N, C-alpha and C positions, 0 to 999 in steps of 0.2 A: 756871837752868829751861832754857835749850837743853840741858843734859843730862839733864834733867827729860824733855823733850819725847821725846828721840831714846830714851829708856828704855821710852816705852809700844808697848808690841805694836801692828803694824797692826789694825784693825776687821778681823771676821769679814769673809768673802763669804756675799755674800745668798744664801740657798737656796730653790730651789724656784722656780715660773712668777715671772715678774716682776707686779708687780700689775696693770698695766695687759691683762693677754693675759685677765683672767681675767673681763672681762665682756664678751668677745667670744663675739655668737649668731650658728650656724650650721647650714645643713642641708644634705644630698645628695640630689641631685635627679636622675633619671633620664634626664638628657637633656642628649647631647652640648656642649662647648664652641662649635665649630663652628658649629653652629645657635640659637644664643642671642642671636648680636651684630644681625639683624633684632629680637628682641623688645625689646632695652634701647637701641634706637633708636642703633643703632653708628654711621650716618653723620651726630653730632650735633644732630643735630636732636627726638633722642628724650626732655628733662629741661626744660630751662626751659618755662616755659608749660603744661605738665601738668598738669592735678587731680591732686593729692591720695589717693595710697591710703588708703583709709580703712581702719581698722584695727579692726574689731566695734563702735564704738559708742567705743572705750577710749581713741581718740585719732587722729592720722592721719601719713602721711609726705611729705613734698615733697621730691620730686629738685631739687635745687640747682645742677648742674653736669651735663653729658652727661656718658655713660658711655665712658671711652678705654679704647680695647686698647693692652695689654704686650706687645707678639708675644714679646718673650723669655722670659714665666712663661706665657704663653696663659692671660691676665687681662684683665675689663673691671673697670673700676675709677668712682665715680662718689661723688657728695657729695649730703647729703641732711639734713633736719632733725626730728626726731621731737618731735610738740605730742603733747601731753598734753590730756585734761579736764580742767575745773575748776579751781581755785584752786591756786595752784604758786608758788615762788619765783623758779625760771628755765622760764622762756617755752618754750622748747625746747633740744633734744641738737643737736649736731653728729654729724653720722656719714661716716665712708666703708661704701660697701657696695661687698663685691670679689666676682666670680664668678669664679673659678678652675675648671680644667678636675683635675679629681679622677680622670679614668680615660679611657678612651677612649670610655664609653657614659656617665661621671656628670657632673655636675659640681657645685661646692660653691656657696655663696649664703651671705656671711659681713656682720654687721655688727655696727664698734665703734666706739666714741664718740670722738671728735677733741676730747677735752677733755686738758686740763697731766694733771688726778692725778687718775682716777676713783674709784683706789682710796681715794680720802680723803672720798666722798662717804659721807652719813653713810644710815641702816639706810632711812628711806622713801623718799630721792632712787633709790637703790641698786634696789629692791623694784620704784619706777615706773618706770624706765626698761628694767631685764629685762623688765617683761610687755609693753615698748610692744615691744621690741627682737625676744622672740620673734612675737609679732604680725606685725612689718613683715616678716620674714623666712620667716612662713609666708606670708603676703599675695605674697610678691614671688616665690617658689618656685609658688604656686598658676597667679601672671601669666605665670610662664618656661614652665612645660608647658605652657598652657592662652592663648597669647596673645590678645589685645584681635582684634576683625573689625578687617582695614583695614589688618594687620602686613606687611611686603616676602613672607616664608615662616612658614606657620603651624610648627611645632613638634612633631615627629610622639610622640603617647603613646600605646600602645597601649589599647585600650579594656578589655580584659580584666586589665591591670596599671597600676595608678595608678604614676606616674611622681613623685608627690610622696605624704606622709604627714605630713600634720602630724603635733605631738606630743600627746600624751595629754593632757586637762587632768587 
């Protein structure tokens, strides 16, 4: 028996991207990473207790942890929950929100599920998640380009050139 097992070839290496990376949704915004901290509540007070972010009537994004700054990677990270509308098997999807430096003038806003194996989700759940994730990243991009009144510093955006362009519907 041992001879039979040793004669078997090793499993083939996995090709292509890891399945978990296929559900990451991101957008580029024309705002430097250094100017995003105040809009995210970089002092640790900007997440818990805030109102949910409405997603065009399809659901909402609730921030569950304050955004933290990783100096080495120049990245803001926080966690939240995506809630959809209507009846569904899962009430919400836990997500990680990441805002990182793309260049000196732009930043990348990404959202990924904190699920053990999103590549095993059914087609309906995957479509629902992707619809909500795209809407959530669009709303976060708008909020970071045009922060709410009363934030520490306004994020500058030239009126002639939009700093955020949502995806085409």
